[in-house]
MILUM-796551 format. One line per 3 residues: number of its first residue (from 1); their letters; for each residue x, y, z of C-alpha. Coordinates in pm, whole numbers, m for minus. Example, Ala and Ser with C-alpha at 12.3 -4.5 7.8 and 13.67 -1.06 7.14 Angstrom:
MILUM-796551
1) AS) 1230,m450,780 ~ 1367,m106,714
end
This chain:
MILUM-796551
1) MFR) m275,m2906,998 ~ m448,m2787,1317 ~ m114,m2730,1488
4) QLA) 5,m2518,1194 ~ m315,m2313,1201 ~ m289,m2263,1576
7) LAA) 72,m2148,1541 ~ m22,m1906,1263 ~ m303,m1765,1476
10) GLA) m64,m1719,1767 ~ 187,m1535,1549 ~ m87,m1316,1407
13) SVA) m202,m1218,1754 ~ 155,m1123,1847 ~ 198,m919,1529
16) SAR) m131,m734,1583 ~ m67,m650,1950 ~ 26,m294,2048
19) LDK) 402,m247,2085 ~ 560,m142,2411 ~ 869,37,2276
22) PII) 868,417,2311 ~ 852,659,2019 ~ 1194,776,1905
25) NPT) 1324,1082,2094 ~ 1346,1339,1952 ~ 1046,1263,1736
28) FPG) 1055,1311,1363 ~ 961,1671,1276 ~ 588,1711,1328
31) GGL) 578,1389,1529 ~ 537,1153,1232 ~ 673,1041,899
34) DSL) 496,1304,690 ~ 820,1499,740 ~ 985,1250,501
37) AQG) 747,1336,216 ~ 941,1623,64 ~ 1267,1429,57
40) LLD) 1091,1139,m115 ~ 930,1371,m370 ~ 1262,1545,m436
43) HLA) 1455,1222,m496 ~ 1200,982,m647 ~ 1151,1089,m1005
46) PTQ) 809,1059,m1171 ~ 773,767,m1411 ~ 673,860,m1764
49) STH) 320,742,m1838 ~ 1,776,m2035 ~ m350,690,m1920
52) DNW) m697,624,m2059 ~ m1040,586,m1901 ~ m1252,274,m1928
55) GAG) m1571,293,m2128 ~ m1901,322,m1943 ~ m2053,28,m1765
58) YIP) m1768,m182,m1625 ~ m1553,m155,m1312 ~ m1291,m386,m1153
61) EDC) m1469,m608,m903 ~ m1244,m507,m612 ~ m1307,m137,m682
64) KNL) m1683,m198,m691 ~ m1671,m382,m358 ~ m1464,m110,m192
67) AKS) m1685,170,m327 ~ m2009,4,m213 ~ m1862,m89,125
70) NGF) m1780,276,190 ~ m2127,393,88 ~ m2044,517,m264
73) SPF) m2212,434,m592 ~ m1999,245,m846 ~ m2152,477,m1109
76) DIT) m1954,765,m955 ~ m1624,577,m999 ~ m1406,612,m1309
79) PFN) m1173,317,m1372 ~ m867,402,m1579 ~ m557,232,m1718
82) IHY) m208,364,m1645 ~ 64,278,m1893 ~ 394,336,m1713
85) SDC) 703,332,m1935 ~ 876,73,m1712 ~ 607,m195,m1752
88) NDV) 427,m343,m2053 ~ 122,m424,m1837 ~ m115,m151,m1722
91) WIF) m222,m75,m1367 ~ m595,m21,m1329 ~ m693,252,m1081
94) CRH) m1035,378,m976 ~ m1132,733,m878 ~ m1453,873,m732
97) KDS) m1563,1193,m905 ~ m1536,1389,m576 ~ m1198,1262,m459
100) PLS) m950,1544,m391 ~ m685,1323,m548 ~ m699,1375,m922
103) QID) m607,1105,m1171 ~ m279,1290,m1225 ~ m210,1295,m849
106) MID) m268,919,m828 ~ m53,845,m1131 ~ 230,1071,m1011
109) LFG) 247,959,m646 ~ 221,588,m722 ~ 460,618,m1016
112) RMP) 733,772,m805 ~ 773,450,m607 ~ 1027,204,m752
115) VHM) 866,m27,m1005 ~ 949,m338,m800 ~ 743,m192,m514
118) REY) 454,m111,m746 ~ 446,m471,m868 ~ 285,m581,m542
121) IRH) m23,m358,m572 ~ m334,m456,m765 ~ m569,m155,m768
124) VIA) m573,186,m600 ~ m910,350,m537 ~ m942,718,m440
127) LPG) m1256,821,m251 ~ m1382,1140,m83 ~ m1371,1179,293
130) NKS) m1137,1256,578 ~ m769,1195,514 ~ m736,819,567
133) AGS) m618,497,403 ~ m617,119,426 ~ m535,m192,225
136) SGD) m703,m525,158 ~ m632,m797,m95 ~ m332,m599,m227
139) NIQ) m565,m308,m306 ~ m510,38,m156 ~ m802,261,m54
142) MNG) m724,631,m25 ~ m971,879,125 ~ m902,1249,100
145) AVG) m579,1421,1 ~ m317,1171,120 ~ 49,1201,23
148) ITV) 337,986,m87 ~ 426,851,259 ~ 78,695,276
151) FVH) 125,534,m66 ~ 456,387,52 ~ 311,274,387
154) ETG) 15,93,230 ~ 244,m69,m28 ~ 455,m182,268
157) HSL) 165,m403,383 ~ 167,m590,52 ~ 545,m620,65
160) DSH) 508,m767,415 ~ 297,m1045,262 ~ 481,m1097,m69
163) GFD) 811,m913,m99 ~ 1028,m1104,150 ~ 1164,m1453,97
166) PKY) 893,m1694,226 ~ 1151,m1893,419 ~ 1159,m1610,674
169) GVP) 784,m1629,734 ~ 480,m1471,574 ~ 390,m1206,664
172) FSN) 745,m1106,745 ~ 626,m894,1041 ~ 534,m1224,1213
175) SKT) 879,m1375,1164 ~ 1151,m1442,1417 ~ 1393,m1255,1190
178) WLD) 1187,m937,1211 ~ 1118,m967,1584 ~ 1485,m1036,1664
181) NYN) 1589,m717,1483 ~ 1304,m520,1638 ~ 1425,m629,1981
184) MDT) 1774,m493,1907 ~ 1635,m139,1884 ~ 1524,89,2165
187) AVC) 1235,271,1993 ~ 987,279,1708 ~ 957,562,1459
190) DSY) 618,710,1563 ~ 281,642,1726 ~ 148,474,1412
193) AQS) 429,217,1436 ~ 329,142,1795 ~ m9,7,1675
196) SQQ) 121,m338,1578 ~ 416,m511,1414 ~ 236,m493,1078
199) ENL) 199,m115,1104 ~ 552,m88,1238 ~ 699,m272,941
202) AQE) 494,m61,699 ~ 622,258,863 ~ 978,130,856
205) TVV) 928,72,482 ~ 877,449,454 ~ 1192,513,659
208) GLY) 1390,249,467 ~ 1296,392,128 ~ 1381,747,242
211) DKV) 1717,629,377 ~ 1797,456,49 ~ 1706,732,m198
214) VPG) 1771,1060,m12 ~ 2138,1168,10 ~ 2259,1152,370
217) GVG) 1984,906,457 ~ 1750,924,753 ~ 2026,1078,965
220) NIQ) 1973,1410,788 ~ 1632,1444,955 ~ 1656,1220,1263
223) PNW) 1964,1258,1488 ~ 1871,949,1693 ~ 1842,719,1388
226) KAI) 2038,443,1565 ~ 1736,381,1793 ~ 1542,235,1495
229) FHQ) 1833,128,1273 ~ 1788,m250,1291 ~ 1424,m219,1186
232) YAT) 1465,m6,875 ~ 1794,m175,782 ~ 1619,m514,801
235) VQG) 1351,m389,561 ~ 1623,m265,326 ~ 1836,m577,350
238) YLG) 1563,m836,310 ~ 1369,m653,36 ~ 1689,m601,m164
241) DIL) 1643,m419,m493 ~ 1265,m388,m445 ~ 1337,m50,m284
244) TPG) 1581,54,m558 ~ 1452,286,m833 ~ 1501,175,m1193
247) GTC) 1452,m139,m1395 ~ 1136,m281,m1547 ~ 851,m481,m1401
250) RHR) 899,m857,m1377 ~ 607,m964,m1156 ~ 245,m852,m1133
253) LAN) m72,m936,m947 ~ m366,m1043,m1161 ~ m627,m770,m1194
256) SKP) m969,m829,m1044 ~ m1225,m919,m1308 ~ m1433,m645,m1475
259) VPM) m1795,m651,m1355 ~ m2100,m437,m1441 ~ m2138,m121,m1235
262) GDS) m2509,m196,m1198 ~ m2659,m508,m1049 ~ m2984,m530,m1243
265) AKF) m3031,m792,m1515 ~ m3139,m522,m1763 ~ m2825,m319,m1703
268) RRD) m2611,m627,m1761 ~ m2795,m714,m2083 ~ m2725,m375,m2236
271) LGP) m2350,m391,m2183 ~ m2095,m457,m2452 ~ m1790,m682,m2411
274) APD) m1588,m647,m2090 ~ m1238,m492,m2099 ~ m947,m733,m2129
277) VSL) m757,m719,m1799 ~ m533,m1022,m1850 ~ m159,m999,m1790
280) SSD) 93,m1035,m2068 ~ 350,m1312,m2090 ~ 619,m1055,m2002
283) VIE) 551,m1083,m1628 ~ 527,m1361,m1371 ~ 196,m1360,m1185
286) IES) 213,m1309,m808 ~ m36,m1514,m610 ~ m282,m1262,m473
289) IPM) m430,m1246,m125 ~ m812,m1253,m126 ~ m996,m952,12
292) GSS) m1101,m1013,372 ~ m1436,m948,537 ~ m1332,m593,630
295) IRI) m1073,m326,564 ~ m908,m130,846 ~ m896,241,767
298) TEF) m656,470,954 ~ m738,841,968 ~ m469,1112,973
301) DEA) m451,1473,1087 ~ m311,1750,869 ~ 41,1674,995
304) GNP) 7,1314,876 ~ m18,1165,1225 ~ m277,890,1290
307) IGS) m575,1003,1496 ~ m794,695,1485 ~ m897,390,1289
310) KNV) m1208,194,1204 ~ m1302,m133,1037 ~ m1525,m111,732
313) SLV) m1716,m431,656 ~ m1673,m528,291 ~ m1978,m594,76
316) M) m1872,m876,m154
end
């Protein structure tokens, strides 16, 4: 057991180390992958949906923890159910009253991703603040007015942990298969990808999805696409139809349990029954990854390029 843990720790340290490959030359327009956003929006159709807010008093536990950890009151968060037409089970999202992302923005941007990508996300929470994002426990935290490439990138982290065949290694960004293909290329797609293999794979998920759904592929925006081909093609090949639009959901992560927004005994006594957040028998439950002790938040400039990151300690 100790030897396995030591090996896992060694792989994790390799995957989290800064990469030494140069950024692709020429760079993507604007220097980052935000230039792929319009193509994704043009060729990923919205998914038909309806939505309804939760009643007062309850919030998903993971949303409460993320809100409190970032200095926000759970009472300023509205949890809501999204009923997408391609899944019989709802997604439960959470939005702070001052977030620049509206409920409709959240529903639209998330719903444009293929359903088999969406399956690997538990909750999305939208908060005020500088344009930034992070993920923990298969939850996505969005601060400010982030766009679709950030949704895809953060979903890429959950795919790294769940979406690839476990025989190749989990997370896949630690695996020999990924590193062998990375080593066949001469560059990475941008400065964000240079941060670590985990960030690199998440960025290549954005490139791989764009290449799959936009006519002409990534070559229509990046003349030197061959410099990163093995990386995004590996994401495409090993994820299979997860990146393909269409179909209906077949797997889901269990929702975090509903908990009272307030912590006082009196507040809890006055509450009615909690919402039912159980999954239907139509889907196979994916084993979730517990939330860690912190969430790493990356901040972006107006062009979508990373300008810094920080760890936020989670209040559990």
